[in-house]
N, CA, C and O of each residue as an XYZ file, in Angstrom:
300
protein
N      93.809     60.901     94.018
C      92.552     61.689     93.860
C      91.750     62.142     95.161
O      91.558     63.274     95.604
N      91.411     61.104     95.552
C      90.584     60.557     96.963
C      91.380     61.768     97.796
O      90.986     62.905     98.058
N      92.334     61.271     98.037
C      93.009     62.153     99.141
C      93.564     63.748     98.800
O      93.780     64.524     99.731
N      93.764     64.135     97.426
C      93.419     65.724     97.413
C      92.595     65.647     97.857
O      92.714     66.043     99.016
N      91.591     65.310     97.621
C      89.760     65.622     97.944
C      89.905     65.998     99.266
O      89.856     67.112     99.789
N      90.166     64.460     99.907
C      89.856     65.053    101.482
C      91.334     65.912    102.398
O      91.384     66.043    103.621
N      92.294     66.344    101.513
C      93.359     67.808    102.052
C      92.114     68.482    101.820
O      91.392     68.508    102.817
N      91.553     69.158    100.563
C      90.612     69.900    100.237
C      89.694     70.408    101.154
O      89.446     71.569    101.478
N      89.191     69.250    101.547
C      88.001     69.294    102.364
C      88.106     69.869    103.747
O      87.534     70.817    104.286
N      89.350     68.687    104.313
C      89.686     69.208    105.563
C      90.201     70.628    105.589
O      89.544     71.509    106.144
N      91.263     70.852    105.052
C      91.754     72.656    104.743
C      90.275     73.701    104.953
O      90.414     74.552    105.831
N      89.217     73.695    104.389
C      88.145     74.033    104.283
C      87.614     74.444    105.721
O      87.451     75.508    106.319
N      87.434     73.190    105.973
C      86.968     73.159    107.260
C      87.128     73.743    108.454
O      86.240     74.189    109.181
N      88.734     73.723    108.711
C      89.369     74.464    109.315
C      89.481     75.610    109.376
O      89.667     76.235    110.420
N      89.370     76.164    108.065
C      89.392     77.527    107.469
C      87.596     77.674    108.581
O      87.506     78.452    109.530
N      86.880     77.110    108.302
C      85.399     77.851    108.734
C      85.948     77.931    110.103
O      86.120     79.020    110.650
N      86.316     76.453    110.851
C      86.006     76.446    112.026
C      86.722     77.622    112.631
O      86.144     78.294    113.485
N      88.385     78.019    112.103
C      89.057     79.214    112.558
C      88.099     80.932    112.480
O      88.040     81.845    113.303
N      87.553     80.790    111.285
C      86.305     81.987    110.982
C      85.289     82.160    111.860
O      84.656     83.215    111.898
N      85.101     81.399    112.448
C      83.177     80.865    113.366
C      84.264     81.045    114.583
O      83.618     81.493    115.530
N      85.801     80.870    115.007
C      86.082     81.359    116.101
C      86.520     83.249    116.168
O      86.497     84.145    117.012
N      86.816     83.120    115.022
C      87.148     84.833    115.054
C      85.943     85.772    115.267
O      85.917     86.869    115.826
N      84.865     85.005    114.629
C      83.274     86.160    114.503
C      83.107     86.582    115.689
O      83.229     87.805    115.762
N      82.847     86.007    116.774
C      82.594     86.842    117.901
C      83.458     87.542    118.725
O      83.063     88.522    119.357
N      84.622     87.129    118.785
C      85.866     88.231    118.776
C      85.677     89.337    117.898
O      85.809     90.341    118.598
N      85.399     89.715    116.543
C      85.424     90.382    115.774
C      84.238     91.702    116.219
O      84.528     92.898    116.193
N      82.754     91.091    116.652
C      81.575     91.279    117.299
C      82.353     92.109    118.474
O      82.651     93.303    118.490
N      82.535     91.312    119.243
C      83.224     92.354    120.739
C      84.105     93.413    120.768
O      84.281     94.389    121.498
N      84.719     92.856    119.561
C      85.913     94.415    119.567
C      85.095     95.242    118.966
O      85.412     96.365    119.357
N      83.878     95.340    117.949
C      83.803     96.256    117.370
C      82.631     96.939    118.657
O      82.701     98.139    118.920
N      81.845     96.250    119.207
C      81.202     96.518    119.924
C      82.053     97.781    121.589
O      81.764     98.877    122.068
N      82.914     96.917    121.809
C      83.798     97.352    123.047
C      84.308     98.837    121.917
O      83.851     99.950    122.179
N      84.915     98.712    121.156
C      86.013    100.095    120.599
C      85.277    100.441    119.678
O      85.904    101.285    119.038
N      83.726    100.180    118.974
C      83.557    100.848    117.521
C      84.410    101.106    116.766
O      84.500    102.249    116.318
N      85.104    100.319    116.482
C      86.401    100.830    115.240
C      85.938     99.013    114.620
O      85.290     98.063    115.060
N      87.007     99.448    112.963
C      86.423     98.320    112.092
C      87.778     96.872    112.552
O      88.910     96.985    113.023
N      87.210     95.992    112.263
C      88.654     95.077    112.365
C      88.809     94.452    110.849
O      87.752     94.257    110.248
N      90.069     94.116    110.171
C      90.733     94.512    109.172
C      89.894     95.320    107.881
O      89.702     94.983    106.712
N      89.488     96.558    108.671
C      88.464     97.467    107.869
C      87.147     96.790    107.391
O      86.656     97.285    106.377
N      86.717     96.095    107.765
C      84.981     96.043    107.372
C      84.401     96.040    108.939
O      84.839     95.966    110.087
N      83.399     96.141    108.384
C      82.131     96.684    109.202
C      81.323     95.528    110.136
O      80.149     95.837    109.933
N      81.313     94.474    110.964
C      81.378     92.901    110.615
C      79.834     93.516    111.035
O      78.891     93.096    110.363
N      79.611     94.292    111.899
C      78.262     94.236    112.256
C      77.221     95.003    111.785
O      76.207     95.047    112.481
N      77.272     95.967    110.162
C      76.913     96.476    109.483
C      76.943     95.143    108.437
O      75.977     95.171    107.675
N      77.399     94.555    108.333
C      77.946     93.194    107.440
C      76.950     92.001    107.406
O      76.454     91.313    106.514
N      76.853     92.065    109.081
C      75.411     90.968    109.650
C      74.118     91.131    109.358
O      73.254     90.325    109.014
N      74.096     92.790    109.624
C      72.239     93.588    109.732
C      72.064     93.264    108.108
O      71.006     92.715    107.801
N      73.046     93.567    107.004
C      72.497     93.597    105.691
C      72.630     92.034    105.249
O      72.223     91.883    104.097
N      72.987     91.098    105.721
C      73.034     89.904    105.195
C      71.613     89.134    106.361
O      71.032     88.146    105.909
N      71.388     89.414    107.100
C      70.229     89.714    108.013
C      68.846     89.913    107.199
O      68.014     89.013    107.092
N      68.690     91.321    106.588
C      68.027     92.063    106.328
C      67.560     91.099    104.062
O      66.606     90.940    103.301
N      68.751     90.881    104.119
C      68.519     90.688    102.584
C      67.505     88.817    102.745
O      66.724     88.185    102.033
N      67.917     88.695    103.592
C      67.425     87.526    104.272
C      66.010     87.593    103.925
O      65.441     87.072    102.965
N      65.489     88.381    104.944
C      64.330     88.665    105.435
C      63.607     89.223    104.357
O      62.459     88.780    104.360
N      63.852     90.140    103.294
C      63.669     90.544    102.256
C      63.377     89.622    101.214
O      62.399     89.782    100.483
N      64.324     88.469    101.077
C      63.661     87.669    100.243
C      62.802     86.777    100.213
O      62.806     85.885     99.364
N      62.271     86.846    100.781
C      60.735     86.049    100.540
C      61.122     84.713    100.867
O      61.895     84.483    101.797
N      60.491     83.584     99.958
C      60.573     82.597    100.144
C      62.158     81.734     99.805
O      62.586     80.679    100.274
N      62.698     82.586     98.909
C      64.084     82.603     98.603
C      64.806     82.212     99.673
O      65.223     81.201    100.239
N      64.790     84.319     99.794
C      65.683     84.001    101.384
C      65.040     83.136    102.159
O      65.034     83.712    103.246
N      64.436     82.014    102.308
C      64.251     81.346    103.258
C      65.161     80.114    102.870
O      65.959     79.674    103.697
N      65.045     79.580    101.664
C      65.553     78.819    101.188
C      67.249     78.611    101.237
O      67.921     77.586    101.350
N      67.574     79.823    101.123
C      69.264     80.382    100.805
C      69.311     80.224    102.583
O      70.032     79.251    102.805
N      68.904     80.710    103.667
C      68.928     80.422    104.815
C      69.164     79.251    105.289
O      69.986     78.970    106.162
N      68.412     78.501    104.698
C      68.431     77.232    105.479
C      69.839     76.147    104.534
O      70.725     75.367    104.882
N      69.363     76.671    103.340
C      71.079     75.940    102.651
C      72.100     76.750    103.811
O      72.796     76.055    104.550
N      72.125     77.785    103.883
C      73.455     78.526    104.356
C      73.935     77.670    105.910
O      75.046     77.158    106.052
N      72.722     77.658    107.099
C      72.712     76.971    107.805
C      72.989     75.740    107.946
O      73.501     75.353    108.996
N      72.736     74.963    107.020
C      73.183     73.449    106.791
C      74.640     73.238    106.923
O      75.093     72.152    107.284
N      75.656     74.638    106.531
C      76.766     74.795    106.443
C      77.148     74.343    107.953
O      78.062     73.530    108.095
N      76.526     74.810    108.976
C      77.287     75.435    109.810
C      76.553     74.184    111.021
O      77.230     73.962    112.025
N      75.582     73.642    110.909
C      75.100     72.301    112.012
C      75.880     71.408    111.808
O      76.186     70.825    110.767
N      76.272     71.281    113.021
C      76.880     69.851    112.912
C      76.164     68.160    112.727
O      75.247     67.635    113.358
N      76.958     67.662    111.677
C      76.497     66.573    111.374
C      76.837     65.006    112.232
O      77.917     64.425    112.125
N      76.100     64.689    112.765
C      76.291     63.538    114.038
C      76.683     62.063    113.034
O      76.898     60.982    113.582
């Protein structure tokens, strides 16, 4: 059972790494061409996310800290 959990955790860790590598490329693509990537408006989605955190008050701050904790490398 422990091996299964490690396998699943490794899979999602790798998937997150790939998505974090693709994100800057999609932003650059949108800025250079003005076209969407995979049918998504990346800049619009990021803008909405930042606005939601900003208008969320204390709850938005707590959620932002939780989300950031996923992306900060643990040493």
